[in-house]
Every structure is written in C-alpha cells, then in structure tokens.
N, C-alpha and C positions, 0 to 999 in steps of 0.2 A: 503494500501500499503506498510506502514511503517513499519506494522508487519512484510511482505515479504518480506522486503529488510533483515529487522533484522534478519530473519530467516535462508535467501540467506548467508549472513557475519555469523551469527554462525554455518553455514553449513561449510563453506569453509575453517573456523579459525579451525573447528575441526578435519574437515580430513586433513590439514596439518599439525596437528602434532600426525594422526594415527601414530600407529607404525602394520605393518604387522603382522599376523599370522606367529608363525615360521612352517616352513617346511624342517624337515629334519627326516634323517630313513629311513626306507623301507614302503611305500604306496601300502596298494592290493583296487582291486576294477573292475569293470564293463565297455564298451564304447560298443557303435556298431557299427558299417561299419570295420570291419565285428563286429558280438558279439563277444568278447574277454571277457577271463579274464584276468587282467593287473598284471604287477609286478611294481612297481615302483620304485627305487633305488637315492637318492638324492645324486648329489654331490657336491651340495652349495643351497643356497636359492631359486635360481633362475633358478637352470638346474640340469635334472632331465632324467635321463635313464631308458627308456621303453621298459618291453619284455611283450609281450601276447600270449596268445594262443588263438586258435576262438575254440567256440565249435563247433565242428562235427555238419554240417548236412547231412544228409541222404534224398535220391530222392525217390517215391514209384511211379508207373505205368509206364505205357509205358518207360519210362527212367531212371530204378532204378538207382542206385549210391550213394555214397557221397562223401564230400569235406573236408578234414583239411586246419589247416594253423597255421602258424604261425608270429608274427614278432616285428621286432624292431624300433627305437625312438629316438631321444632326445630333449627333451620337453625344450622352454626358454621362462620362463616367462618374461615380459615383462612390463613396468609402476604398478609395483605392491604396492598396496594399501591394507588399512586395508580388505574392502572387496571383492575386485574382483582383475584382472590380467590381460594381455592378453598375450596368449599363442600359440608358433610355433612352429613346429614337425617335422621336414626332415625325414622321417620312411621309411625302406622299410618290403618288405611283402611276405612270400614264400607260397604256395599254390597246395593242391594237390586233382586234380579234377578227379576220378571216374564213367566213366558214359558212354553212348557208345560210347564215345571217352576218351581214359586215356589222361590228360595234365598236367604236372606243369605249375605251372601260379609264375612269377616275379615280383612284382608293385614298380614303385620304386618316391616318393611325398611327399605331405608338406597336411601336415593338423595348420588350426588354428583356435584358437575358442578365447570363454570368459571365464573365468574362474571364478569362486562365493566361497569364501569363508565361509563354515558356521559356523563360532566359534560364531559370534556375537547375530544368534538363535537357539543356546542351543545345537549342533551338534559339536562338539570340534575337529580337524584332520584332518576334513570333505573339500574337497573341490567338486563341482560340475562344467558340462564343457559342453559348447554346440559349436560348431560350424562346419565346411566343411572342408573335404581332397582332395587332387585331386591327378591325378600325370600320368605314364606313366606305360602300361601294353606289356608283355612279355609273350605267349602261348609256350611251346617247347610239342610237341609230338611224335610222334613217325611217323606220315604221313603228320603232317604239323606245320609250325612258324609262328605266328600269331605277331605282335608289334603295339598295340593300338595307337599311338600317333596322339597328341601333350597333351594335356591333359582331363581324361575323371573322369569321375561321377560315376560310376556304379561300383561294389564291386570290389579289394576289398576298393574303395574310394565311398565319398560321404558325406549326413550328419551326423555329430559326439554327442556324447552326453554320460555321461560319469560321472563317481562317483567315486574318491579313498580318501579310508581312511588310514588315517599314525599311523604307531606307532613310 
C-alpha cells in the first residue's frame, strides 16, 4: 500500500511540473467524419485554425454519383498537460452531393475530443485525437430544402478520430 501511495505522489509531483510540448507552426493530418485531409495553422500554443478537404466519395449501382466537400474550424486546447489535453472546435462544413437528387449541404456544429501528444513515445510533434462532433445541417436543392435540427450525428458529424503532424 505504501508503494502505491508513493508512486501516486511521485506521478502527481512530476505531472505538476511537466511542460506541454510546443505546438506552433503548421500541421498536416487526417481525420474522420468526414474522411478529410487537414491543414492546421496555429495562432498560439492553445488555439488553431483548421481547414480540411473531404476525400471525394463515389457511388456505384442504381444511385450513381459523388460527393465533395470542405470545412473549417477553430480548435481550442483546454487543460493542456504534458501528455494530453482536451479540444473543442466550432466548425462549418460545406458539401455538394451529386446523385439522383443534386443538392448542396451546409453544416454548423461543434467537435469535442481528447488529444494525446505522442512526443514522449517517440513521435515528436504529433498529436492523435478521438472524440465526437455534432451539429445542424441544411440541405439545399432545386426541388427541396431540408433543415435537420436540433443536433445530428451523421455526416458530416459523428465519431471523430484523427492525427496531426506539426512542422
């Protein structure tokens, strides 16, 4: 029992004085929901502006078509520590879907995630994150307009997993 108490105190003591790794400059990475390539610009050690380009999806079969899109968000790191932090990101997503019904889609939402800094395990200047995003979507076509409110978890929102490498 004394060993556990000692190890706990030692862990807390080292974490109190640990410095989070530097995250300035640009970052490039990949994230899900939707599958996207991400470009990140740091505004400070805790705030970032993200721009992403969705990897195009193509449909085959009875309902052939494709969808393309892009998005942007303002990521904020909270409670930053040496090995991890929390992230929230208000975001906007624009997509165009061309299938049996052609329409554009505008999504406004927010993402929340836990971010792990991989510097201490041999991957310098690399973060991985996992979380969830949710929001509202408006679909605009020639024959109809649909707003999905209040909060949805399907594309362009849902489970969020990603990796960012900083340069």
